[in-house]
N, C-alpha and C positions, 0 to 999 in steps of 0.2 A: 383447573385452569391456573388456579393461583400458583401450584407448584411448578408449573412450566414456566411462568413468569419469574418466579423468584429464583430459578435456577440458571436462566439465561444471562442475567446480567453478571453474576459472579464468574461464569465460564467465560463470557466475553472479556470481561476485564482481565482475567488470568491469560487468555489468548493474547491480547493486545500488549501486556506486560512482557510476556515471554518473547513476543516477536520484536519488540523494541529492544530487549537484552541481547537477543541474537544479533540484530543488525548492528548494535553498537560494538559488540565484540568483534564481528567480522569486519567492520570498518576499522578499528583499531589495529587489528593484526594486520590488515592490508597496509595501512599507512605506516606500520613499523617496519615492514619489510621492505619498502620502496622509498627511495630518496626522491626520485623525479615525479613530477605531476603529471597525471594522465588526463586525457580528453574525457569529456562527459559522454557518458553512453546514453543518447537520446532513444535508442531502441529499447533499452532497458526500462526508461520512464514509461515508454508506451505500454510495454509488457505488463509492468505493474498496474498501469491504469485499466488495462483490460481486465485485471484480475479484481481490483479493488472497487472499481465503479459498480459492476454488477453485484458484487458481494454486499456493497453499501445498499444498493436499491432493494435487494432481497431482505436484508436486515430491517431496512426502513419500512417495507411493506409489513413484515413480521411485527414490528414494534408498533405500527399503527393499528393493525388488527388486534393486538392485545393491549391496546391503550397504554403502552409504557412511555417513559421519556425518551426522547430521541438523542440522548448524548452519545450513544455508541454508534448508530449507523450514520449520523451526518458526518462525523469525520472521514469516515471510510469513502463516503459517497464524494465529499467534497475533495479529498486528496486524490481520489482515483480520477475524477474529472480534471483536476489540474495537471495530473501526469499524462493523461491522455491528450490534453491541449498542448503540453510541453512537448511531448514526443511527436506529435503530428505537425506542429509548426517548425520543428527542426528535422523534418524528415529527409532533407537534403543531405544532411550529416550522417545519415545512417550508413551509407555506402563507404565512408572513410574507414571504418572498422574492417570491412571485408577486404579493401585494398592492401591494408597493412599486413594482413596474415598471410 
C-alpha cells in the first residue's frame, strides 16, 4: 500500500505541471497570432468544470482512503466547481458563439 501512495503524489505533480505548461504555451500562441480581443467562452468553462470536478472528487476519495494530504485533489475539486458555476451562471451567453459561426 505504501508504494501506491508514494507513486501517486509524484505522478500527480508531474501531470499538473505538464498541464499548466501546455495551457500557458497554447494561450501565448493564441495571443501572439491575434490582435483583437475575443469574448469569453463560458461553454468551455462549463466543459472544464464537468471534467475537473468529478476528477477532483475521485482523487479526494482516493486520498482520503489512503490517508494522504489533500493538497492535490482540493484544487481540482475547487476549480472544477468554480468553472461549473461560472459556466452555468452565464449560460445565456453560450448561444452567441453558435450565431457567429
